[in-house]
C-alpha positions in Angstrom: 20.1 -3.6 130.9 16.3 -3.9 130.9 14.8 -3.7 134.4 12.6 -1.0 136.2 13.9 -2.1 139.5 16.9 0.1 140.7 18.0 -2.4 143.2 18.4 -5.0 140.3 19.7 -2.5 137.9 22.7 -1.8 140.3 23.5 -5.5 140.8 23.5 -5.8 137.0 25.8 -2.7 136.6 28.1 -4.0 139.1 28.2 -7.3 137.6 28.9 -5.9 134.0 31.6 -3.5 135.5 33.5 -6.4 137.2 33.4 -4.9 140.5 33.5 -7.7 142.7 34.1 -6.0 145.9 31.3 -3.6 145.3 28.9 -6.5 144.1 29.7 -8.0 147.7 28.8 -5.1 149.6 25.7 -4.6 147.5 24.4 -8.2 148.0 25.0 -7.9 151.7 23.0 -4.8 151.7 20.0 -6.6 150.2 20.3 -9.6 152.5 20.1 -7.2 155.6 17.1 -5.3 154.0 15.3 -8.5 153.6 16.0 -9.7 157.1 14.8 -6.3 158.5 11.3 -6.7 157.0 10.5 -9.5 159.5 11.6 -7.4 162.5 9.7 -5.3 165.0 10.0 -1.5 164.6 12.3 -1.4 167.7 14.6 -4.0 166.3 14.7 -3.1 162.6 16.8 0.2 162.7 19.9 -2.1 163.8 19.6 -4.3 161.0 18.5 -1.7 158.3 21.8 0.5 159.3 24.1 -2.2 158.1 22.0 -2.5 154.7 22.6 1.3 154.5 26.3 1.0 155.3 27.0 -1.8 152.8 25.0 0.0 150.1 27.3 3.1 150.8 30.4 0.9 150.8 29.2 -0.6 147.4 29.1 3.0 146.0 32.4 3.9 147.2 33.9 0.8 146.1 32.3 1.0 142.5 33.9 4.4 142.2 37.5 3.1 143.3 37.4 5.3 146.6 39.4 4.0 149.5 37.8 4.2 152.9 38.5 3.4 156.3 36.3 0.7 157.7 34.9 2.6 160.5 31.3 4.2 160.2 32.7 8.0 160.0 29.9 9.1 162.2 29.1 9.1 166.1 26.5 9.9 168.6 26.7 13.2 170.3 23.9 12.5 172.7 23.6 12.7 176.6 23.2 8.9 177.7 21.6 9.9 180.9 18.4 11.0 179.1 15.2 9.4 180.3 13.5 9.5 176.8 14.4 9.5 173.1 13.6 12.8 171.6 14.5 13.7 168.0 15.8 17.3 169.4 18.3 15.8 171.8 19.4 12.8 169.6 22.4 14.2 167.8 25.0 12.8 165.4 28.4 14.1 164.5 30.4 13.3 161.2 34.3 12.4 161.7 37.1 13.2 159.5 37.5 9.6 158.3 35.5 6.6 157.6 32.4 5.5 155.4 30.1 8.6 156.0 32.9 11.1 155.8 33.9 9.5 152.2 30.5 9.9 151.1 30.5 13.6 151.9 33.6 14.0 149.7 32.1 12.1 146.9 29.1 14.3 146.9 31.5 17.1 147.1 29.6 18.3 150.6 31.5 20.3 153.2 31.6 18.3 156.4 29.3 19.9 159.0 31.2 21.4 161.7 28.6 21.0 164.5 26.3 18.0 165.8 23.0 17.6 163.9 19.9 16.6 165.7 17.7 13.8 164.1 14.9 16.3 164.2 16.9 18.5 161.7 18.1 15.5 159.7 14.6 14.2 159.2 13.3 17.7 158.2 15.9 17.8 155.5 15.0 14.5 153.8 12.5 14.7 150.9 11.1 11.4 151.1 10.0 11.7 154.8 9.3 15.4 154.8 5.4 15.2 154.4 5.0 12.5 157.2 7.4 14.6 159.4 5.3 17.6 159.1 2.2 15.9 159.8 4.0 14.7 163.0 5.6 18.0 164.0 2.8 20.5 162.8 4.8 23.6 163.6 7.3 22.5 161.0 6.7 24.3 157.7 7.1 22.2 154.6 10.6 22.5 153.1 10.0 20.9 149.8 7.5 22.0 147.2 6.2 19.5 144.7 6.6 19.8 140.9 4.5 18.3 138.2 7.4 17.8 136.0 11.1 18.6 135.6 13.4 18.1 132.6 16.0 19.5 130.5 14.9 21.5 127.7 16.6 23.4 124.9 13.6 25.2 123.3 15.0 28.5 123.3 18.7 27.3 122.1 19.8 27.2 125.9 19.8 24.0 127.5 18.5 24.3 131.0 16.1 22.8 133.6 12.5 23.7 133.2 9.6 22.5 135.5 6.3 23.5 136.7 4.8 23.7 140.2 2.2 21.1 141.4 -1.4 21.9 140.9 -2.1 22.6 144.6 1.2 24.6 145.1 0.8 28.5 145.2 3.7 30.4 143.7 3.1 33.3 146.1 6.2 34.4 148.1 7.8 31.2 146.8 10.6 33.1 144.9 12.2 34.3 147.8 12.8 31.1 149.5 14.5 29.4 146.6 18.1 29.4 145.6 18.9 32.6 143.5 19.8 30.4 140.7 16.4 29.0 140.3 13.9 31.5 138.7 10.0 31.3 139.1 7.6 32.9 136.8 3.9 32.4 137.3 3.8 28.4 137.7 7.1 27.7 135.7 10.5 27.0 137.3 13.6 27.5 135.3 17.4 27.3 136.1 19.5 30.4 135.5 22.5 28.4 134.6 22.3 26.8 131.1 24.2 25.5 128.2 24.0 27.2 124.8 22.9 24.3 122.7 20.6 24.2 119.6 20.1 20.6 119.5 20.3 18.2 122.6 21.6 15.3 120.3 24.7 17.1 119.0 26.5 18.4 122.2 30.2 17.9 122.3 32.2 16.0 125.0 33.4 19.5 126.5 29.8 20.6 126.5 29.0 17.4 128.4 31.5 18.2 131.0 29.8 21.8 131.5 26.3 20.0 131.6 27.6 17.7 134.3 28.5 20.6 136.4 25.4 22.5 136.1 23.5 19.0 136.9 25.4 18.5 140.0 24.8 22.0 141.3 20.9 21.7 140.9 20.8 18.2 142.2 21.4 19.7 145.6 18.0 21.8 145.2 15.8 19.4 143.1 15.0 16.1 144.8 12.9 13.1 143.8 10.9 10.4 145.4 10.5 7.1 143.4 7.1 5.4 143.7 4.5 4.3 141.3 5.6 7.6 139.5 8.7 9.8 140.0 7.7 12.7 142.0 10.0 15.7 141.9 10.5 18.4 144.4 12.4 21.7 144.8 14.0 22.5 148.2 13.3 25.8 150.0 16.1 27.6 151.6 15.8 28.2 155.5 18.1 28.7 158.3 18.1 24.9 159.3 18.6 23.8 155.8 21.5 21.2 155.6 23.8 21.4 152.7 24.4 17.6 152.8 23.2 15.0 150.5 20.3 12.9 151.4 22.3 9.6 151.2 24.7 10.8 153.8 22.0 12.3 155.9 20.1 9.0 155.9 23.2 7.0 156.9 23.9 9.3 159.9 20.4 9.1 161.1 20.1 5.4 160.8 23.5 5.1 162.6 22.1 6.9 165.7 18.8 4.9 165.4 20.7 1.6 165.4 22.7 2.6 168.4 19.3 3.4 170.5 17.8 0.0 169.0 20.9 -1.8 170.5 21.3 0.0 173.7 17.9 1.4 174.8 15.2 -0.8 173.0 12.5 0.2 175.7 13.0 3.9 175.1 12.8 3.4 171.2 9.6 1.3 171.6 7.9 4.0 173.7 9.0 6.6 171.1 7.6 4.7 168.2 4.4 4.0 170.1 4.0 7.8 170.9 4.7 8.8 167.3 3.2 5.8 165.7 6.2 5.2 163.5 6.7 1.8 161.7 9.6 0.4 159.8 11.1 -0.3 157.5 11.5 3.3 156.0 12.4 2.3 152.7 
């Protein structure tokens, strides 16, 4: 499948896999996305949410994971509020539904407590820089890397990366996961697969490598643009151990509700913070 467009790649993959139900959800997601681009900022979240929801359903369906048709996340906000605030707008994951099955698919534990939109947005790599510019007291949670790849130069297949040019390594080690090592400006994973030749690993070694990859993907994140930008996530008290897809779906669910029931409040919030949609 020759394409550099991830949306088209997924569509081609689903068609090749013969997953008609997942393909239907994916097509619906793209239709909602196209419609949202012509809407105002205060209206777009409602349509965008259904784009994200159908994309999530496409993922679950493609993996033959059954799910109940309800959203799996609810609002936990006082509806008597006079204005929209990221601190007071909260969501809560349920014990079934699309959002819950996403958590299970990514092997994440369901958060016991409600989560504020402010905490969710601060944990999303692709909006963290804009978030920190808006909330100036928020320290950056994601550290840019100049590269990240698996390397077996020393006979041990491990993740190897280096810090971005403008990033200081001073005090950084204490804020990273204990299984991520930093030496000068180089970052390496402490977990590795004994391997002399990457092209000759066995099936059982592939299984081990998948486990290593799964563990580190919760700490290393990327943003796709003209070039792929990798980041390592720092640990903190408000760090959420939840994948970005589930967090995005939960945040958009709440924003869609506000868009539907309190459009004026949302317009005031966007005007004050100079927010524009779509964030995709």
